[in-house]
Every structure is written in structure tokens, then in C-alpha cells.
C-alpha positions in Angstrom: -5.2 14.0 -13.9 -7.2 13.0 -16.9 -7.4 9.8 -18.9 -9.1 9.3 -22.3 -12.6 7.8 -22.2 -11.6 4.6 -23.9 -11.6 1.2 -22.1 -10.1 -1.8 -23.9 -11.2 -5.0 -22.2 -9.2 -8.1 -23.0 -10.3 -11.1 -20.9 -9.9 -14.8 -21.5 -12.7 -17.2 -20.7 -13.0 -17.0 -16.9 -13.8 -19.8 -14.5 -14.6 -18.0 -11.4 -15.7 -19.3 -8.0 -18.0 -18.2 -5.3 -17.6 -14.5 -4.4 -15.7 -13.7 -7.6 -18.6 -14.5 -9.9 -20.3 -11.2 -9.2 -17.3 -9.2 -10.6 -18.2 -10.2 -14.2 -21.9 -10.2 -14.9 -21.8 -9.2 -18.5 -19.6 -10.4 -21.4 -16.8 -8.0 -22.2 -16.4 -6.3 -25.6 -13.3 -5.1 -27.4 -14.4 -1.4 -27.0 -17.0 -0.3 -24.5 -18.8 3.0 -24.3 -20.8 3.1 -21.0 -24.4 4.3 -21.0 -26.7 2.1 -18.8 -26.5 1.1 -15.2 -25.6 -2.4 -16.3 -22.8 -1.0 -18.4 -21.4 1.1 -15.5 -21.7 -1.9 -13.2 -19.7 -4.0 -15.7 -17.0 -1.4 -16.0 -16.7 -1.1 -12.2 -16.8 -4.9 -11.9 -13.9 -5.2 -14.3 -11.9 -2.6 -12.4 -12.5 -4.4 -9.1 -11.5 -7.8 -10.6 -8.4 -6.2 -12.1 -7.6 -4.7 -8.6 -7.5 -8.1 -6.9 -6.1 -10.3 -9.7 -3.9 -8.2 -12.0 -0.2 -8.9 -12.1 2.6 -6.5 -12.9 2.1 -6.6 -16.7 -0.3 -7.8 -19.4 1.4 -11.2 -20.0 -1.4 -12.9 -17.9 -4.6 -14.0 -19.5 -7.0 -11.8 -17.6 -6.4 -8.1 -17.6 -8.1 -4.7 -18.2 -6.5 -1.8 -20.1 -7.3 1.9 -19.8 -5.6 4.6 -21.8 -3.0 2.1 -23.0 -2.0 0.9 -19.6 -2.9 -2.2 -17.6 -5.3 -1.6 -14.7 -4.1 -3.2 -11.5 -3.7 -2.5 -7.8 -1.2 0.4 -8.3 1.2 -0.4 -5.5 2.7 -3.4 -7.3 5.4 -5.7 -6.1 8.0 -3.6 -7.9 6.8 -0.4 -6.1 6.9 -2.3 -2.8 10.5 -3.4 -3.4 11.4 0.2 -4.3 9.8 1.4 -1.1 11.6 -1.2 1.0 14.9 0.1 -0.5 14.0 3.5 0.8 13.7 2.3 4.4 16.4 1.5 6.9 15.4 -2.2 7.1 17.6 -3.8 4.4 21.3 -4.7 4.3 22.2 -3.1 0.9 25.8 -4.2 0.6 24.8 -7.4 -1.2 21.4 -6.5 -2.6 22.5 -7.0 -6.3 22.4 -10.7 -6.7 20.6 -13.3 -8.8 18.6 -16.4 -7.7 20.2 -19.8 -7.5 20.0 -20.2 -11.3 21.6 -16.9 -12.1 18.3 -15.6 -13.4 18.5 -11.8 -13.8 14.7 -11.5 -13.9 14.6 -12.5 -10.2 16.7 -11.5 -7.3 18.3 -8.1 -6.8 19.7 -8.0 -10.3 16.2 -7.5 -11.6 16.0 -4.2 -9.6 19.3 -2.6 -10.7 17.6 0.7 -11.7 15.8 1.0 -8.4 18.9 0.0 -6.4 21.1 2.6 -8.3 18.6 5.4 -7.5 17.2 4.4 -4.2 20.3 3.6 -2.3 20.8 7.3 -2.1 17.0 8.1 -1.9 16.9 9.4 -5.5 14.0 7.3 -6.7 13.0 8.9 -10.1 11.8 5.5 -11.4 10.0 4.7 -8.2 8.2 8.1 -8.4 7.3 7.8 -12.1 5.9 4.3 -11.7 3.7 4.9 -8.7 2.5 8.3 -10.0 1.5 6.7 -13.4 -0.2 3.7 -11.8 -2.3 5.6 -9.3 -3.5 8.3 -11.7 -4.4 5.7 -14.3 -6.7 4.1 -11.7 -8.1 7.5 -10.7 -8.7 8.3 -14.4 -10.6 5.1 -14.9 -12.8 5.8 -11.8 -13.5 9.4 -12.9 -14.7 8.1 -16.2 -17.0 5.4 -14.6 -18.5 8.0 -12.2 -19.1 10.4 -15.0 -21.2 7.8 -16.8 -22.9 6.8 -13.6 -24.3 10.3 -13.3 -26.0 10.0 -16.7 -27.6 6.6 -16.6 -31.2 6.5 -17.7 -32.2 3.6 -15.4 -31.1 4.8 -12.0 -31.6 2.6 -9.0 -30.3 3.5 -5.6 -28.8 0.2 -4.6 -26.4 -0.2 -7.6 -25.8 3.6 -7.7 -24.5 3.8 -4.1 -22.5 0.5 -4.3 -20.7 1.7 -7.4 -20.3 5.3 -6.2 -19.3 4.3 -2.7 -16.6 1.9 -3.9 -15.1 4.4 -6.4 -15.1 7.3 -4.0 -13.4 5.4 -1.2 -10.7 4.0 -3.5 -10.0 7.4 -5.0 -9.7 8.9 -1.5 -7.3 6.1 -0.4 -5.1 6.5 -3.5 -4.9 10.3 -3.0 -3.9 9.8 0.6 -1.0 7.6 -0.5 0.1 9.9 -3.3 0.1 12.9 -0.9 2.1 11.0 1.7 4.7 10.1 -1.0 4.8 13.3 -3.1 3.9 16.3 -0.8 6.5 17.8 1.5 5.5 17.2 5.1 6.2 20.8 6.1 4.8 22.8 3.2 1.0 23.2 3.0 1.1 24.9 -0.4 2.6 21.8 -2.1 -0.1 19.2 -2.0 -0.6 17.0 -5.1 -2.6 18.1 -8.1 -5.7 16.2 -9.0 -9.2 16.5 -10.3 -12.3 14.3 -10.2 -13.7 15.6 -13.5 -13.3 13.2 -16.5 -13.9 16.0 -19.0 -11.1 18.2 -17.8 -8.1 17.6 -20.1 -5.6 20.2 -18.9 -3.5 19.8 -15.8 -4.5 21.3 -12.5 -2.6 23.3 -9.9 -1.2 21.8 -6.7 -3.7 21.8 -3.9 -3.1 23.0 -0.4 -2.6 20.0 1.7 -5.2 21.2 4.2 -7.8 21.4 1.4 -6.8 18.1 0.0 -7.3 16.4 3.3 -10.7 18.0 3.7 -11.6 16.7 0.2 -10.6 13.1 0.7 -12.0 13.0 4.3 -15.2 14.5 3.0 -15.5 11.8 0.3 -15.3 9.1 2.9 -17.7 10.8 5.3 -20.2 11.2 2.5 -20.1 7.5 1.7 -20.5 6.6 5.4 -23.9 8.2 5.2 -25.1 6.0 2.4 -28.2 3.9 3.2 -27.3 1.0 0.9 -25.5 -2.0 2.4 -22.3 -3.2 0.7 -22.5 -6.5 -1.2 -19.8 -8.7 0.3 -19.2 -10.6 -2.9 -18.8 -7.4 -5.0 -17.6 -4.5 -2.9 -14.1 -4.2 -1.6 -13.4 -0.7 -0.2 -17.1 0.2 0.3 -17.0 -1.3 3.8 -17.5 0.8 6.9 -14.6 -0.7 8.9 -12.2 -0.2 5.9 -13.4 3.4 5.7 -12.7 3.9 9.4 -9.2 2.4 8.9 -8.4 4.8 6.1 -9.6 7.7 8.3 -7.4 6.4 11.1 -4.3 6.3 8.9 -5.2 9.8 7.5 -5.5 11.5 10.8 -2.3 9.7 12.2 -0.3 11.0 9.3 -1.9 14.5 9.2 -1.5 15.1 12.9 2.1 16.2 12.9 2.1 17.6 9.3 1.8 21.2 8.0 -2.0 20.6 7.8 -2.4 19.5 11.4 -5.5 20.4 13.4 -6.0 20.2 17.1 -8.3 17.2 17.1 -6.3 15.0 14.6 -4.9 12.6 17.2 -8.3 12.4 18.9 -9.9 11.4 15.6 -7.1 8.9 14.8 -7.8 7.3 18.2 -11.5 7.1 17.6 -11.4 5.7 14.0 -8.6 3.2 14.8 -10.7 1.8 17.7 -13.9 1.7 15.6 -12.2 0.0 12.7 -10.6 -2.7 14.9 -13.7 -3.4 16.8 -13.2 -6.7 18.7 -10.5 -7.8 16.3 -7.3 -9.2 17.9 -3.8 -9.2 16.6 -1.8 -12.3 15.7 -0.4 -14.2 18.7 0.9 -17.4 17.3 3.5 -18.3 14.6 0.8 -19.7 12.3 -1.4 -16.6 12.7 1.5 -14.3 11.9 2.5 -16.4 8.9 -1.1 -16.4 7.6 -0.9 -12.7 6.9 1.7 -13.0 4.2 0.4 -16.1 2.3 -3.0 -17.0 1.0 -4.4 -19.6 -1.4 -3.8 -19.0 -5.1 -7.0 -17.4 -6.0 -8.4 -14.0 -7.0 -10.9 -14.2 -4.1 -10.6 -11.5 -1.5 -11.0 -13.1 1.9 -12.8 -10.5 3.9 -13.5 -10.0 6.6 -10.4 -11.9 7.5 -9.7 -12.8 11.1 -6.4 -10.9 11.3 -6.8 -8.3 8.6 -9.6 -6.1 7.3 -8.5 -6.5 3.7 -5.8 -8.3 1.8 -5.3 -8.6 -1.9 -3.6 -11.4 -3.8 -1.5 -10.0 -6.6 -1.5 -13.3 -8.5 -4.5 -15.3 -9.6 -2.6 -18.3 -10.9 0.7 -20.0 -10.1 3.0 -19.4 -7.2 4.5 -16.0 -6.5 8.2 -16.0 -5.7 8.0 -12.2 -5.2 11.5 -11.2 -6.3 14.0 -10.2 -5.0 13.5 -11.9 -1.7 14.2 -15.5 -2.9 13.0 -19.1 -2.7 13.9 -21.6 0.0 14.3 -24.4 -2.6 16.8 -22.3 -4.6 18.4 -19.5 -2.6 17.5 -17.0 0.1 18.8 -13.7 -1.0 18.2 -10.6 1.0 19.5 -9.7 4.4 17.9 -7.4 7.0 20.0 -4.7 8.5 21.6 -5.9 11.6 20.0 -3.0 13.5 16.5 -4.1 12.5 17.2 -7.8 13.3 18.5 -7.0 16.8 15.3 -5.2 17.7 13.4 -8.5 17.9 13.5 -10.5 21.2 14.8 -14.0 20.7 11.4 -15.6 21.3 9.5 -13.0 19.2 7.1 -15.0 16.9 8.0 -12.5 14.1 11.6 -13.5 14.3 10.7 -17.0 13.1 8.2 -15.9 10.5 10.1 -13.0 9.0 13.7 -14.4 9.0 15.8 -17.5 8.7 19.4 -18.2 9.6 21.4 -20.3 7.2 25.1 -20.9 7.4 25.6 -18.0 9.8 23.6 -15.5 7.8 20.2 -14.1 8.5 17.8 -13.8 5.5 14.3 -12.4 4.9 11.7 -15.1 4.4 8.6 -12.9 5.1 7.9 -12.4 1.4 9.4 -15.6 0.1 7.4 -18.2 -1.7 7.7 -21.6 0.1 7.2 -24.5 -2.4 6.4 -26.8 0.6 3.2 -24.7 1.2 0.7 -26.1 -1.3 -1.2 -23.4 -3.2 0.5 -20.6 -1.2 0.6 -17.1 -2.6 2.1 -13.9 -1.2 -0.5 -11.2 -0.6 -0.9 -7.5 0.2 -2.4 -6.8 3.5 -3.8 -3.3 3.4 -5.4 -2.8 6.7 -4.1 -4.7 9.7 -5.5 -5.0 13.2 -1.9 -4.5 14.4 -1.8 -1.2 12.6 -5.0 0.0 14.1 -4.1 -1.0 17.7 -0.7 0.8 17.4 -2.4 3.9 15.8 -4.8 4.0 18.8 -1.9 3.5 21.3 0.2 6.2 19.6 -2.8 8.6 19.5 -3.4 8.1 23.3 0.2 8.7 24.1 0.4 11.8 21.9 -2.6 13.2 23.7 -1.2 12.3 27.2 -4.1 10.0 27.8 -4.2 6.8 29.9 -4.3 3.5 28.0 -1.3 3.8 25.7 0.9 1.6 27.8 -1.8 -1.0 28.3 -2.3 -1.3 24.5 1.5 -1.4 23.9 1.8 -4.2 26.4 -1.1 -6.0 24.9 0.5 -5.8 21.5 4.0 -6.9 22.7 2.6 -9.8 24.7 0.8 -11.1 21.5 4.2 -11.1 19.7 6.6 -12.1 22.6 5.4 -15.0 24.7 5.9 -14.3 28.4 6.6 -10.6 27.9 6.6 -9.0 31.3 5.7 -5.4 30.3 7.4 -2.3 29.1 9.3 -0.5 31.9 11.0 2.3 30.0 10.1 6.0 29.8 9.6 6.4 26.0 6.2 4.8 25.2 5.9 6.6 21.9 9.3 5.5 20.8 8.5 1.9 21.8 5.3 2.1 19.8 7.2 3.3 16.7 9.7 0.6 17.2 7.0 -2.0 17.2 5.5 -0.5 14.0 8.9 -0.9 12.3 9.3 -4.5 13.4 5.7 -5.5 12.5 5.4 -3.9 9.0 8.8 -4.5 7.5 8.5 -5.1 3.7 4.7 -4.2 3.7 3.6 -1.5 1.3 5.1 1.9 2.2 4.3 1.5 5.9 7.8 2.0 7.4 8.9 4.6 4.9 5.8 6.7 5.7 6.5 6.4 9.4 10.1 7.5 8.8 8.9 10.5 6.9 6.3 11.6 9.5 8.7 11.2 12.4 11.8 12.6 10.7 14.2 9.7 11.1 17.9 10.3 10.3 19.4 7.3 8.5 23.1 6.5 7.7 23.7 3.2 5.9 26.1 1.3 3.7 25.5 0.3 0.1 27.6 -0.9 -2.8 28.4 1.4 -5.7 27.5 -1.0 -8.4 30.0 0.6 -10.9 33.1 0.4 -8.7 32.0 -2.4 -6.2 33.1 0.0 -3.5 31.0 0.1 -0.2 30.0 3.7 0.5 28.1 5.5 3.2 24.8 7.3 2.5 22.9 9.6 4.8 19.3 10.9 4.8 18.8 13.8 7.2 15.7 14.1 9.4 14.4 17.1 7.3 15.9 15.9 4.0 14.1 17.0 0.8 14.4 13.4 -0.4 11.7 12.3 2.0 9.4 13.6 -0.7 9.5 11.9 -4.1 10.0 14.1 -7.1 7.0 14.9 -9.4 7.7 12.9 -12.5 9.0 15.2 -15.3 8.0 13.1 -18.3 4.5 12.1 -17.3 3.4 15.2 -15.4 5.6 18.3 -15.5 5.9 18.4 -19.3 2.1 18.6 -19.5 1.3 20.6 -16.3 3.0 23.8 -15.3 3.3 23.1 -11.6 6.2 23.5 -9.2 8.6 20.6 -8.7 9.2 19.6 -5.1 12.0 21.6 -3.4 15.5 20.1 -3.8 14.7 18.1 -7.0 16.0 19.0 -10.4 
């Protein structure tokens, strides 16, 4: 995927603190052509700053544009809401509602398009948005790295910090795209991509086995760099984050059409290495801390309970529609099936939900005005995820230790938990993943896809107000998003995913 080599930088006067100051060393210009190492570092700094502080559009004072689009972390809140609609975690019968002031820009009414499509897993808008956002980021990175190769004032420290950051981010984004847009059972239909900023025509779809070799190879190369990351500048160029990406990659790949015999062994190894001595949340305050941070563009890393989290807003409170606000109205319900999975004294039950007038609502992603300077945040790499990947990998290999890790995890969430006594350790691990990561990125949807969950649920036909039943089979083609017709297929003669028109 190719983007024009044209960066438009529009930034207001910035008052940045502490670790943010290194993101902007040089004054931005209206049009920038990159030549020197300082220029490349500035372009990458702006990209990193946009990644941690951009909002969903260009109405905020600090933003970076590339190829006519705002650069931001591509899995925006709108994409996260769309992916939540794809899971079996929401009660969809009353999703279309407004906030307490009948504001259609908040609440479920602001997501009518996503609801209409996603209730039956036909997410054309979801697919188009995430495809465009991710490839816009990759195009920017391709351009930066092309210019990095030609700088006349090479120095190894800056070179490896810039190159390492960009290569790891690209690899992570390609993993996510392949998880969303490639059929789990067809090796021939990986996603198309290229890393060459000069190639303007579309490319063929890669074999998934080759794609995984490429993205894993990118990270393994960066792990060999001699330069140390700079904590106040680098985000993804961090050994533990690279290990976490590898753990997620091998976990997903292990049961796919591109599986290799040692995938689960490698998932186990990298999950353990990434987590190190990190412990998962074991109190209500610790669990709540994962979903709220101070209103600041600063990336708090390493964080006690997460390897990396990104605040999507750099000013003002985030009410993260459509979930609601406690001071106005709580809006969205969990599915009863999901809610009943939690033990009554599970700390997540108090942090994620609230019962009001006999109804249970989500509060996990709800802005609480009583929490001063609170802001919802993305947590990308969690110790909980890494522990459960390691546990699942041990169980899949028939090794000892899976039950011990499962019990360690459950005791951290359920005070006084006696221990799992059932016969389905893998099933219990997957259940804990669903309970832990509800409403977070695409975590539960990706788990549903790789394990082939069959879902039948009720949702409202918004045209007739009738409640209808919708079913997603375990091997359903809709587990793979459609390649967007308007922003990809009309320019690139590649095969659409099976089942989609």
C-alpha cells in the first residue's frame, strides 16, 4: 500500500512536559521534505506524538496529516466500538439509544451505521475504516524509512532508534490486519502490502506463511540492534513489547492455516519473557487503573500492570461513547451470558459493571466525572494477556503448569478462590480471556475467530423495531472482514475474501 510522499504538519504551540518533550525537537513547517537525520527524526517524532495524542478527527489543535488523512493510532474508539459489536459480549436489543440529553453524537445513536451492519457481522464500514487507518500509518512509516536510508549524516544511535521503532510498529499493524482480513483457513489469502515507498501500484495478496515470516523477521532483526531505546522517545522499540507482539503472533498463528509445530512453544517462551516478574491486577483499584489514566499525552511505561498503554485524548475528559456517563446516563448492557460468567466477588464485576434500577450496565469504558483528570486509555499489552497466553500454550502442548497459572490468575481476580476442579483447562483459560478483555481492542473478537465460536444473539431491526435472531457459524466467512472495495479493490486487482460480494 502506497501513500504520497507529502507530509502536512499542522501543530499549535505545544506545552509539553517531561517525557513528551523529546517528541518535538524541531519546529514544524507547513510542507516538509525529509533529507537529514534531524529531519527524519522530526518526522518520526511527529508520528509518535500523533500516535499517543491524536483523537478521532482533526478538530483538535495538535494533529499530523499524511496523504490528506489525520495520523493517529489506527484502532480508534470508533473501531473499538465496532469490534465490540462483533463479539458476543453486548446486549444488542437496546443498543440504539442517546445519552441523557438526547445527544445523537453520543450513545448508540452515533453508531447507527456500525450497528446496522455489525449486528449481522456485515461490517463494511468497520473494514473500510480500519484498513484505511492502518495503511495510512504504514505509508507514512515507509516514507520515513526511505528517507532514513539516504541521510548524509548517518549516526547509529538515531538510525537504530528510528528504524527499530518504525519496523516494530509496522509489524504489529500487519499482524492486526492479517487477523482481521485474512481467512483463518486459507494460506493463499493473506493481506497485500509492501514496504517500498516508491511502489505506486497495488501488490498481490501474500501467503500467510510468508507474511508471518516477514513480520516475525522484522521484529527478530530489531531485537539484534545494539542501540538502547530512549525511554522518553521510543514506544514500540522496547524488548518486552517486541516479545509481547511475538507471543500474540504465535498464539494466533498456532491453529491457523500457517501453523508450524513449534508455534505454541514459542508463544509460551515469548509470553513468559515479556511478562518477566510482572504481576496481574489483584485489587479493585489496580483493575480500575488499567482503564483510566491522567489527562496527558504522556505514555506511562513501563507501567506496573501493563507494558504499554496509550491515551487517545490529550485534553479534556473522554466520555468514550456509546458507553455513557454516570452523571447523565449509563447506556449499554452486557449480554446476560457474559455477566453470569463472573463470580459474585470477582473484582472485575465491580470495575466493569454497575447495577442500577435492576439493570446491569457497562462502566468499564465510562468516564467518571468524580475522578479528577481521568481519561480512558488503550492498553495494548497486558500482563494478564501474557500470563493467559503462557497458560494456554502449556495446555495446548500437554505440559505441566497450565493449571497452576490458571489458578494464579483466577485467585488474583476472585478473592478466596479455591482452585479450578474441572476437566477443561483450555476452555477455562479462554473463558477468563473473554471476561478480562471485554471492550478492549479486538481481543475477544480475535479469540472468537481463532477458536471458531458459534454465536446466536438477539438484536433490534432498527427499521421495524422487531427483535430478530442472528447467527454466526463457527466456520462462517464473516469471521473475516471484507477487503474494502472503494479504497482497495478499485485500485488493486486482488481477490475479495470468500463469501463477500
